[in-house]
C-alpha positions as CSV (number, residue, x, y, z in Angstrom):
1,M,81.3,-1.3,-178.4
2,N,80.6,2.1,-176.7
3,I,79.5,5.0,-178.9
4,L,83.0,6.7,-179.5
5,E,84.2,3.2,-180.9
6,L,80.9,2.6,-183.2
7,T,81.4,6.2,-184.5
8,A,85.0,5.6,-185.5
9,F,84.5,2.3,-187.1
10,L,81.4,3.8,-189.0
11,G,83.5,6.6,-190.1
12,A,86.4,4.4,-191.2
13,G,84.1,2.1,-193.2
14,A,82.3,5.0,-194.8
15,C,85.8,6.4,-195.8
16,V,86.4,3.1,-197.8
17,A,83.1,3.4,-199.3
18,G,83.6,7.1,-200.4
19,F,87.0,6.0,-202.1
20,V,85.6,3.4,-204.0
21,G,82.6,5.6,-204.9
22,S,84.8,8.5,-206.1
23,L,87.2,6.4,-207.8
24,T,84.8,4.4,-209.7
25,G,81.7,6.5,-210.3
26,L,79.7,4.1,-208.3
27,G,78.9,6.7,-205.5
28,G,79.7,4.5,-202.4
29,G,76.0,3.7,-201.8
30,V,76.6,0.1,-203.1
31,V,79.3,-0.4,-200.6
32,L,77.6,1.2,-197.5
33,V,74.3,-0.6,-197.7
34,P,75.8,-4.2,-197.3
35,L,78.5,-2.5,-194.7
36,L,75.9,-1.0,-192.4
37,T,73.5,-4.1,-192.5
38,L,76.0,-7.0,-192.3
39,A,78.9,-5.4,-190.5
40,F,76.8,-3.3,-187.8
41,G,73.3,-4.8,-188.0
42,V,71.6,-1.4,-189.2
43,D,67.9,-2.1,-190.2
44,I,68.0,-2.1,-194.0
45,R,65.6,0.6,-194.1
46,Y,67.9,3.1,-192.1
47,A,70.9,1.8,-194.1
48,V,69.2,2.7,-197.4
49,G,68.4,6.2,-195.9
50,T,71.9,6.7,-194.6
51,A,73.4,5.6,-198.0
52,L,71.5,8.0,-199.8
53,V,72.7,10.9,-197.8
54,S,76.2,9.8,-198.0
55,V,75.9,9.5,-201.8
56,I,74.9,12.9,-202.0
57,A,78.1,13.7,-199.8
58,T,80.3,11.6,-202.0
59,S,78.9,13.2,-205.2
60,S,79.6,16.9,-203.6
61,G,83.0,15.7,-202.5
62,A,84.4,14.6,-205.6
63,A,82.3,16.5,-208.2
64,A,83.8,19.9,-207.1
65,A,87.4,18.5,-207.8
66,Y,86.6,16.8,-211.0
67,V,85.0,19.9,-212.5
68,R,87.9,22.0,-211.4
69,E,90.5,19.6,-213.1
70,G,88.4,19.6,-216.3
71,Y,87.2,15.8,-216.3
72,S,83.5,16.2,-215.9
73,N,81.1,17.1,-218.6
74,L,78.6,19.5,-216.9
75,R,76.3,20.1,-219.9
76,L,76.1,16.2,-220.3
77,G,75.6,15.5,-216.8
78,I,72.6,18.1,-216.4
79,F,70.9,16.9,-219.6
80,F,70.8,13.3,-218.2
81,E,69.8,14.3,-214.7
82,V,66.2,14.8,-216.3
83,A,66.1,11.0,-216.9
84,T,67.7,9.8,-213.8
85,T,65.7,12.2,-211.5
86,L,62.2,11.1,-213.0
87,G,63.5,7.6,-212.9
88,A,64.4,7.8,-209.2
89,L,61.1,9.3,-208.0
90,A,59.5,6.2,-210.0
91,G,61.5,3.8,-208.3
92,A,60.8,5.2,-204.8
93,F,57.2,4.9,-205.3
94,V,57.6,1.3,-206.7
95,A,59.6,0.4,-203.7
96,A,56.5,0.7,-201.2
97,W,55.3,-2.6,-202.7
98,A,58.1,-4.2,-204.7
99,P,59.4,-7.4,-203.0
100,T,63.0,-6.7,-201.9
101,R,64.2,-10.2,-202.2
102,A,63.4,-10.2,-206.1
103,I,64.9,-6.7,-206.5
104,A,67.9,-7.8,-204.8
105,V,68.5,-11.0,-206.9
106,I,67.7,-9.1,-210.3
107,F,69.9,-6.1,-209.3
108,G,72.7,-8.5,-208.5
109,L,72.3,-10.1,-212.2
110,V,72.3,-7.0,-214.0
111,L,75.5,-5.8,-212.1
112,L,77.1,-9.0,-213.2
113,S,76.0,-8.2,-216.9
114,S,77.4,-4.5,-216.6
115,A,80.8,-6.1,-215.2
116,A,80.9,-8.2,-218.0
117,F,80.3,-5.5,-220.4
118,S,82.7,-3.2,-218.8
119,W,85.6,-5.8,-219.2
120,R,85.0,-6.3,-222.7
121,R,87.6,-4.2,-225.0
122,Q,86.6,-2.1,-227.8
123,A,88.4,-0.7,-230.9
124,A,90.0,2.6,-230.3
125,A,88.6,3.5,-234.1
126,V,85.0,3.3,-232.5
127,R,85.6,6.2,-230.2
128,D,86.8,8.3,-232.9
129,A,83.5,7.7,-235.2
130,P,81.3,10.6,-236.1
131,P,79.3,12.0,-233.1
132,D,75.6,11.6,-232.6
133,P,73.7,14.5,-234.6
134,L,71.6,15.0,-231.3
135,A,75.0,15.6,-229.5
136,V,76.1,17.9,-232.1
137,R,72.7,20.0,-231.7
138,L,72.9,19.9,-227.8
139,K,76.7,20.9,-227.8
140,L,77.4,17.7,-225.4
141,A,81.1,17.3,-226.8
142,G,83.9,18.4,-224.6
143,T,87.7,17.6,-223.7
144,F,89.4,16.4,-220.7
145,P,93.2,16.8,-219.8
146,E,96.0,14.0,-220.6
147,A,99.6,14.0,-220.1
148,A,100.1,15.0,-223.8
149,G,97.4,17.8,-223.5
150,S,93.8,18.2,-224.0
151,R,91.9,15.3,-225.6
152,A,88.5,16.0,-227.5
153,Y,85.7,13.4,-227.6
154,A,82.0,13.4,-228.6
155,P,79.2,11.5,-227.3
156,R,77.2,8.9,-229.5
157,R,73.8,7.0,-229.1
158,I,72.2,9.7,-227.1
159,P,68.6,8.4,-227.1
160,L,69.7,4.9,-226.0
161,A,71.8,6.4,-223.3
162,F,69.0,8.7,-222.0
163,G,66.8,5.5,-221.7
164,L,69.5,3.7,-219.7
165,M,70.0,6.8,-217.2
166,G,66.3,6.6,-216.6
167,F,66.7,3.0,-215.6
168,A,69.4,3.8,-213.5
169,G,67.4,6.3,-211.8
170,V,64.7,3.6,-211.0
171,L,67.1,1.3,-209.3
172,S,68.3,4.3,-207.2
173,G,65.0,4.8,-206.1
174,L,64.3,1.1,-205.5
175,L,67.7,0.1,-203.8
176,G,68.9,3.4,-202.1
177,I,72.0,3.8,-204.4
178,G,73.2,6.2,-206.7
179,S,73.3,3.7,-209.6
180,G,76.6,4.8,-210.7
181,A,77.5,1.3,-212.3
182,F,74.7,1.8,-214.8
183,K,75.8,5.4,-215.5
184,V,79.3,4.6,-216.1
185,L,78.1,1.8,-218.4
186,A,75.9,4.0,-220.4
187,M,78.6,6.6,-221.0
188,D,81.6,4.3,-221.4
189,R,79.9,1.5,-223.4
190,V,77.0,3.1,-225.3
191,M,78.1,6.7,-225.8
192,R,82.0,5.7,-226.1
193,L,83.2,8.5,-223.9
194,P,86.6,8.1,-222.4
195,Y,86.6,6.1,-219.2
196,K,87.8,8.9,-216.9
197,V,85.1,11.2,-218.0
198,S,82.5,8.6,-217.6
199,T,83.4,8.2,-213.9
200,T,83.6,11.7,-213.0
201,T,80.6,12.7,-214.9
202,S,78.7,9.8,-213.1
203,N,79.9,11.3,-209.7
204,F,78.6,14.7,-210.9
205,M,75.1,13.3,-211.5
206,I,74.7,10.8,-208.7
207,G,74.2,13.4,-206.1
208,V,71.3,14.9,-207.7
209,T,69.8,11.4,-208.4
210,A,70.3,10.3,-204.8
211,A,68.6,13.7,-203.6
212,A,65.2,12.7,-205.5
213,S,65.1,9.6,-203.5
214,A,66.5,10.7,-200.2
215,G,63.5,13.1,-199.9
216,I,61.2,10.2,-199.6
217,Y,63.2,8.2,-197.0
218,I,63.7,11.5,-194.9
219,S,60.1,12.1,-194.9
220,R,59.5,8.6,-193.7
221,G,61.9,8.9,-190.6
222,Y,64.5,6.5,-192.3
223,V,67.4,8.9,-191.7
224,D,69.1,8.8,-188.2
225,P,71.2,11.9,-187.6
226,G,73.5,10.0,-185.2
227,L,74.2,7.3,-187.8
228,A,74.3,9.8,-190.7
229,M,76.9,12.1,-189.2
230,P,80.1,9.7,-189.1
231,V,78.9,8.1,-192.4
232,V,78.9,11.4,-194.2
233,L,82.1,12.7,-192.7
234,G,83.9,9.3,-193.6
235,V,82.5,9.2,-197.1
236,L,83.7,13.0,-197.8
237,A,87.0,12.1,-196.6
238,G,87.3,9.2,-198.9
239,A,85.9,10.9,-201.8
240,A,88.8,13.6,-201.5
241,I,91.4,10.9,-201.5
242,G,90.0,9.4,-204.4
243,T,90.0,12.2,-206.5
244,K,93.8,12.7,-206.0
245,V,94.4,8.9,-207.1
246,L,92.2,9.1,-210.1
247,A,94.2,11.8,-211.6
248,S,97.3,9.6,-212.0
249,A,95.5,6.3,-212.2
250,R,95.6,4.5,-215.5
251,A,92.0,3.9,-217.4
252,G,92.9,0.1,-217.6
253,A,93.4,-0.2,-214.0
254,L,90.4,1.8,-213.2
255,R,88.4,-0.7,-215.4
256,L,89.6,-3.7,-213.8
257,F,89.0,-2.3,-210.3
258,F,85.5,-1.3,-211.2
259,A,84.7,-4.8,-212.6
260,A,86.0,-6.3,-209.7
261,V,83.9,-4.2,-207.3
262,I,81.0,-4.9,-209.4
263,V,81.4,-8.4,-209.2
264,L,81.7,-8.7,-205.4
265,L,78.6,-6.6,-204.8
266,A,76.8,-8.6,-207.3
267,V,77.3,-11.8,-205.6
268,E,76.5,-10.1,-202.3
269,M,73.3,-8.9,-203.3
270,I,72.4,-12.2,-204.8
271,V,73.3,-14.2,-201.9
272,Q,71.5,-11.7,-199.5
273,G,68.4,-11.7,-201.7
274,I,68.1,-15.4,-201.7
275,R,68.5,-15.7,-197.9
276,G,65.9,-12.9,-197.5
277,A,68.3,-10.6,-195.6
278,V,67.6,-7.6,-197.6
C-alpha cells in the first residue's frame, strides 16, 4: 500500500468515525483508536494522540451546526467543562503509570453498563418533574426545536452529574477519548435532558475535554502530522454528515444506535485488554 492509498483509507475510516461521533455524542475517538491500532497497525500511543486531535475536530465540526440549530445548551456545557477538564488533566497524569490492560477491561465493563442504562426506558413524567434548585440558580434550563415548535426542559441532579462529568474527564485523559458515552449518560439518565440535547451538548463539550489531554500527548511527541492530517479531514467530513442526519432522526433510533455502538466498542476493549494489545 502506497502513501496515497493509505491516506485515502485513513480518511475514509475517519469519516465513518466522525459520523458516529457526531450522531451519538461519542466524539469519534472510541472508534478511531481501535481502527488505527487494529486495521492500520499504528502504535497505540500515536493512535491515542491522533484520536484526541480528531476528537477536537469532531467537536468543532458538529458543535457549530448544533449551536446554530438550537440543540446544544451552551451554558450547561461550559459549566460542566470545569469538571471534565480537571478530570482530563488528572487522568493524563495517572496514565503514565496505570496498567493499560486493566484500564481497557474496566473501561469496557463500564461501557457495557452505560449501554444497559441507556436502553432502559423511563417514564415521561420524570422529565417533567421540578428542576434542580441549583439549575434554577445557575439558569441552566433551555429549549430545543421540535416539529411542533420549541420544547422547554430543565436539568435535574446537578451535583451528581457534575461528579460523573469529572469521571468522564479522567477517562478521557487515561484512554485518549472524549468520553462522550458518559457525558450522554449523565445528561440523559441523571439530568433527564432530551436525548438530542444530551448528544449535541456532549459534542460541544468533548473538544475542550480532549484538548486538555491532547496537550500532554503533543508535548510527548505522540501526534504525527502525516497521520493526523487525513484523519482530521475525514472526521470533519463525517461530523458534517452526522449533523444533517441528526436533525431528522428519531430519538428512539438514536438510543438504539448509541447502545449498539457502545456494546461493540466495549467488547473490543475487553478482548484487546485481555490479550494485552492496548
